[in-house]
C-alpha positions as a Markdown table, in Angstrom:
| # | Residue | x | y | z |
|---|---|---|---|---|
| 1 | Unk | 29.7 | 64.8 | 57.6 |
| 2 | Unk | 28.9 | 64.7 | 61.0 |
| 3 | Unk | 25.5 | 63.3 | 60.7 |
| 4 | Unk | 26.2 | 59.6 | 60.1 |
| 5 | Unk | 26.1 | 60.2 | 56.2 |
| 6 | Unk | 29.1 | 59.1 | 54.0 |
| 7 | Unk | 30.0 | 61.8 | 51.7 |
| 8 | Unk | 30.8 | 59.6 | 48.5 |
| 9 | Unk | 32.4 | 62.2 | 46.2 |
| 10 | Unk | 33.9 | 64.6 | 48.4 |
| 11 | Unk | 33.2 | 68.3 | 49.4 |
| 12 | Unk | 31.9 | 69.5 | 45.9 |
| 13 | Unk | 30.2 | 73.0 | 46.4 |
| 14 | Unk | 26.8 | 72.8 | 44.3 |
| 15 | Unk | 26.5 | 69.4 | 43.2 |
| 16 | Unk | 23.0 | 68.1 | 43.7 |
| 17 | Unk | 23.3 | 64.8 | 46.1 |
| 18 | Unk | 20.8 | 62.2 | 47.0 |
| 19 | Unk | 20.9 | 60.0 | 49.9 |
| 20 | Unk | 21.2 | 56.2 | 48.9 |
| 21 | Unk | 20.7 | 52.8 | 50.8 |
| 22 | Unk | 23.6 | 50.3 | 49.7 |
| 23 | Unk | 23.0 | 46.5 | 49.9 |
| 24 | Unk | 24.5 | 43.6 | 48.1 |
| 25 | Unk | 23.1 | 40.9 | 45.9 |
| 26 | Unk | 25.2 | 38.1 | 45.0 |
| 27 | Unk | 28.4 | 40.1 | 45.8 |
| 28 | Unk | 27.8 | 43.2 | 44.0 |
| 29 | Unk | 27.0 | 46.1 | 45.8 |
| 30 | Unk | 23.5 | 48.2 | 44.2 |
| 31 | Unk | 22.2 | 51.5 | 45.4 |
| 32 | Unk | 18.4 | 52.4 | 46.1 |
| 33 | Unk | 17.3 | 56.2 | 46.4 |
| 34 | Unk | 16.6 | 56.1 | 50.4 |
| 35 | Unk | 13.0 | 58.3 | 49.7 |
| 36 | Unk | 11.7 | 54.8 | 48.1 |
| 37 | Unk | 12.6 | 52.9 | 51.3 |
| 38 | Unk | 10.1 | 52.8 | 54.3 |
| 39 | Unk | 12.2 | 50.4 | 56.6 |
| 40 | Unk | 14.5 | 47.7 | 56.5 |
| 41 | Unk | 14.7 | 44.6 | 58.5 |
| 42 | Unk | 15.7 | 41.1 | 59.5 |
| 43 | Unk | 14.2 | 38.1 | 57.8 |
| 44 | Unk | 13.3 | 34.7 | 59.3 |
| 45 | Unk | 11.0 | 33.9 | 57.3 |
| 46 | Unk | 8.7 | 34.4 | 53.7 |
| 47 | Unk | 5.7 | 32.5 | 53.4 |
| 48 | Unk | 5.4 | 30.7 | 50.2 |
| 49 | Unk | 2.8 | 31.7 | 47.4 |
| 50 | Unk | 1.5 | 29.5 | 44.7 |
| 51 | Unk | 1.8 | 29.7 | 41.1 |
| 52 | Unk | 4.2 | 33.3 | 41.7 |
| 53 | Unk | 6.6 | 34.3 | 39.4 |
| 54 | Unk | 9.7 | 32.4 | 39.6 |
| 55 | Unk | 11.5 | 35.8 | 41.1 |
| 56 | Unk | 8.8 | 36.4 | 44.2 |
| 57 | Unk | 9.9 | 34.8 | 47.0 |
| 58 | Unk | 6.7 | 35.0 | 48.9 |
| 59 | Unk | 4.8 | 37.5 | 51.3 |
| 60 | Unk | 5.9 | 38.2 | 55.0 |
| 61 | Unk | 3.4 | 40.4 | 57.4 |
| 62 | Unk | 5.2 | 43.5 | 58.1 |
| 63 | Unk | 4.3 | 46.4 | 59.9 |
| 64 | Unk | 0.8 | 45.6 | 59.7 |
| 65 | Unk | 0.5 | 44.7 | 56.1 |
| 66 | Unk | 1.3 | 41.4 | 53.8 |
| 67 | Unk | 3.9 | 42.6 | 51.4 |
| 68 | Unk | 4.6 | 40.7 | 48.6 |
| 69 | Unk | 8.6 | 40.0 | 48.5 |
| 70 | Unk | 10.9 | 39.6 | 45.3 |
| 71 | Unk | 14.2 | 37.7 | 45.7 |
| 72 | Unk | 16.6 | 40.2 | 44.0 |
| 73 | Unk | 19.1 | 37.1 | 44.0 |
| 74 | Unk | 16.5 | 35.2 | 41.5 |
| 75 | Unk | 15.3 | 38.5 | 39.5 |
| 76 | Unk | 18.7 | 39.3 | 38.6 |
| 77 | Unk | 19.5 | 35.4 | 37.6 |
| 78 | Unk | 21.6 | 34.4 | 40.7 |
| 79 | Unk | 21.6 | 31.7 | 42.2 |
| 80 | Unk | 19.5 | 31.6 | 45.5 |
| 81 | Unk | 20.3 | 30.8 | 48.7 |
| 82 | Unk | 18.9 | 30.2 | 52.4 |
| 83 | Unk | 18.1 | 33.0 | 54.4 |
| 84 | Unk | 21.1 | 34.0 | 57.4 |
| 85 | Unk | 21.3 | 36.6 | 59.9 |
| 86 | Unk | 22.8 | 38.9 | 57.3 |
| 87 | Unk | 19.9 | 38.8 | 55.2 |
| 88 | Unk | 17.6 | 42.0 | 54.8 |
| 89 | Unk | 14.1 | 43.0 | 53.4 |
| 90 | Unk | 14.3 | 46.4 | 52.1 |
| 91 | Unk | 10.5 | 47.5 | 52.1 |
| 92 | Unk | 9.9 | 49.7 | 49.1 |
| 93 | Unk | 7.2 | 52.3 | 47.9 |
| 94 | Unk | 6.6 | 53.3 | 44.9 |
| 95 | Unk | 3.1 | 54.5 | 43.2 |
| 96 | Unk | 1.4 | 53.1 | 46.4 |
| 97 | Unk | 2.8 | 49.9 | 45.7 |
| 98 | Unk | 4.2 | 48.2 | 49.1 |
| 99 | Unk | 7.1 | 45.7 | 47.9 |
| 100 | Unk | 10.0 | 43.9 | 50.4 |
| 101 | Unk | 13.4 | 43.5 | 48.4 |
| 102 | Unk | 15.5 | 40.6 | 49.8 |
| 103 | Unk | 19.2 | 41.4 | 49.6 |
| 104 | Unk | 22.1 | 39.1 | 50.9 |
| 105 | Unk | 22.9 | 42.4 | 53.6 |
| 106 | Unk | 22.1 | 46.0 | 53.9 |
| 107 | Unk | 23.9 | 48.2 | 56.3 |
| 108 | Unk | 25.1 | 51.5 | 54.3 |
| 109 | Unk | 23.4 | 54.9 | 54.2 |
| 110 | Unk | 25.4 | 57.2 | 52.1 |
| 111 | Unk | 25.1 | 60.5 | 49.8 |
| 112 | Unk | 26.0 | 60.1 | 46.4 |
| 113 | Unk | 27.0 | 63.4 | 44.1 |
| 114 | Unk | 24.6 | 63.5 | 41.1 |
| 115 | Unk | 28.0 | 64.1 | 38.7 |
| 116 | Unk | 29.5 | 60.6 | 39.7 |
| 117 | Unk | 26.2 | 58.7 | 38.5 |
| 118 | Unk | 26.4 | 57.6 | 35.0 |
| 119 | Unk | 24.3 | 56.0 | 32.6 |
| 120 | Unk | 24.3 | 52.3 | 32.6 |
| 121 | Unk | 26.6 | 50.9 | 29.4 |
| 122 | Unk | 24.3 | 50.1 | 26.7 |
| 123 | Unk | 26.5 | 46.7 | 26.6 |
| 124 | Unk | 24.7 | 45.7 | 29.8 |
| 125 | Unk | 21.4 | 45.6 | 27.9 |
| 126 | Unk | 18.8 | 43.0 | 28.3 |
| 127 | Unk | 16.6 | 42.4 | 31.2 |
| 128 | Unk | 19.0 | 43.3 | 34.0 |
| 129 | Unk | 19.7 | 46.7 | 32.1 |
| 130 | Unk | 15.6 | 47.5 | 32.8 |
| 131 | Unk | 16.9 | 47.7 | 36.2 |
| 132 | Unk | 19.3 | 50.3 | 36.6 |
| 133 | Unk | 19.5 | 53.9 | 36.7 |
| 134 | Unk | 23.0 | 54.4 | 36.9 |
| 135 | Unk | 26.6 | 53.4 | 37.7 |
| 136 | Unk | 28.3 | 55.1 | 40.1 |
| 137 | Unk | 32.1 | 54.7 | 41.0 |
| 138 | Unk | 32.4 | 55.1 | 45.5 |
| 139 | Unk | 36.2 | 54.9 | 45.9 |
| 140 | Unk | 36.9 | 51.6 | 44.6 |
| 141 | Unk | 33.4 | 50.5 | 44.7 |
| 142 | Unk | 31.2 | 49.9 | 41.7 |
| 143 | Unk | 27.7 | 50.5 | 42.3 |
| 144 | Unk | 24.6 | 49.7 | 40.2 |
| 145 | Unk | 21.8 | 52.4 | 41.0 |
| 146 | Unk | 18.2 | 50.4 | 41.0 |
| 147 | Unk | 15.4 | 52.1 | 38.9 |
| 148 | Unk | 12.6 | 51.3 | 41.5 |
| 149 | Unk | 9.8 | 51.7 | 39.6 |
| 150 | Unk | 11.5 | 49.0 | 37.2 |
| 151 | Unk | 11.9 | 46.9 | 40.1 |
| 152 | Unk | 8.5 | 47.5 | 41.6 |
| 153 | Unk | 6.5 | 48.0 | 38.3 |
| 154 | Unk | 7.3 | 44.6 | 36.8 |
| 155 | Unk | 6.3 | 42.2 | 39.9 |
| 156 | Unk | 3.2 | 41.2 | 39.7 |
| 157 | Unk | 0.3 | 42.2 | 41.9 |
| 158 | Unk | -1.6 | 39.6 | 44.4 |
| 159 | Unk | -5.1 | 39.7 | 42.4 |
| 160 | Unk | -2.3 | 39.4 | 39.0 |
């Protein structure tokens, strides 16, 4: 494609396609619909918040707003790691809430055909299954498609 997007499933005519941001957490590739991503930025420091949920890293000041930051490694049950030059903050909006998602890296913008996204298997189950909208095969990569509603709505607000 000439506009910089990657066609993830070849040239299919008449198939619904949506644009996603791909990012990695603990060696796994995840996708989130680009319409929910306000911006992606490097992050050097997150200010801790007392008594926050274990997966809430803290808050950052981003583009004039204080934004809560979810550490996706902690949220998904992986070991935390120090921030580095590849760490990215995906600031997303859903239902009027802005939340930062801390990912190991985020650098791809792709278009995925709806036909390559399959519902998550019941075997995934548990808490992690709640956050998944589907699973896609992009070439030889398995990509887990996040349900942004579950990720954002399950995050406590600052007033909670």
